[in-house]
C-alpha positions in Angstrom: -16.3 -42.1 10.7 -13.6 -41.5 8.1 -16.3 -40.7 5.5 -17.8 -38.1 7.9 -14.4 -36.4 8.4 -13.9 -36.2 4.6 -17.4 -34.8 4.2 -16.8 -32.1 6.8 -13.5 -31.2 5.2 -15.1 -31.0 1.8 -17.9 -28.9 3.2 -15.5 -26.5 4.9 -13.5 -26.1 1.7 -16.7 -25.4 -0.3 -17.8 -22.7 2.3 -14.3 -21.1 2.3 -14.2 -21.0 -1.5 -17.4 -19.0 -1.5 -15.8 -16.5 0.9 -13.0 -15.4 -1.4 -13.2 -11.7 -0.4 -13.0 -12.7 3.3 -10.0 -14.9 2.6 -8.4 -12.0 0.8 -9.1 -9.7 3.7 -7.3 -11.9 6.2 -4.4 -12.5 3.8 -4.9 -16.2 2.9 -5.6 -15.4 -0.8 -3.3 -12.9 -2.5 -4.6 -13.0 -6.1 -7.7 -11.2 -7.3 -9.1 -12.4 -10.6 -11.0 -9.9 -12.8 -12.9 -11.2 -15.9 -11.9 -9.6 -19.3 -11.7 -8.2 -21.8 -9.5 -5.5 -20.1 -7.6 -2.4 -21.0 -4.5 -1.4 -19.0 -3.2 2.2 -19.2 0.6 2.4 -18.8 2.2 5.4 -17.1 3.4 6.7 -20.6 -0.2 6.6 -21.8 0.1 3.5 -23.9 -3.0 1.2 -23.8 -2.8 -2.5 -23.6 -5.9 -4.4 -24.5 -6.4 -8.1 -23.6 -9.4 -10.3 -24.4 -8.5 -12.4 -21.3 -8.9 -11.9 -17.6 -6.4 -10.1 -15.3 -4.9 -11.5 -12.1 -3.8 -8.9 -9.6 -1.7 -9.4 -6.5 -3.3 -7.7 -3.6 -0.1 -7.4 -1.8 2.2 -6.1 -4.6 -0.5 -4.7 -6.9 1.2 -6.5 -9.8 -1.0 -7.3 -12.8 -0.6 -10.5 -14.8 -2.3 -10.9 -18.1 -2.2 -12.8 -21.4 -1.9 -11.1 -24.8 -3.8 -12.1 -27.9 -1.3 -14.9 -28.6 -1.6 -16.3 -25.1 1.8 -15.1 -23.9 1.9 -14.3 -20.2 3.0 -10.8 -19.1 3.3 -9.0 -15.8 3.3 -5.3 -14.9 4.3 -3.8 -11.6 2.5 -0.9 -10.0 5.2 1.6 -11.2 4.5 0.5 -14.8 0.8 1.0 -15.1 -1.6 3.8 -14.2 -4.9 2.1 -14.2 -6.9 -0.8 -15.6 -10.5 -1.3 -16.7 -12.3 -4.6 -17.4 -15.7 -5.1 -19.0 
């Protein structure tokens, strides 16, 4: 019986992980991952290019990215104008 419960829980988690957009819609997942490379345009027109993926908070619209050296950076909505990923 215990094995059956673990199987059901595992199956449920597998199904829910495939429904990431649905989980975002109902507020259970706040981070949207976008595969890189990406270009971010700042409000002053400066371009930031990263070979890595972006993570965007759906709630705050903050972007988190890594530069070429692997250093982690965050930008808030007031700091960037747009982003584009390939």
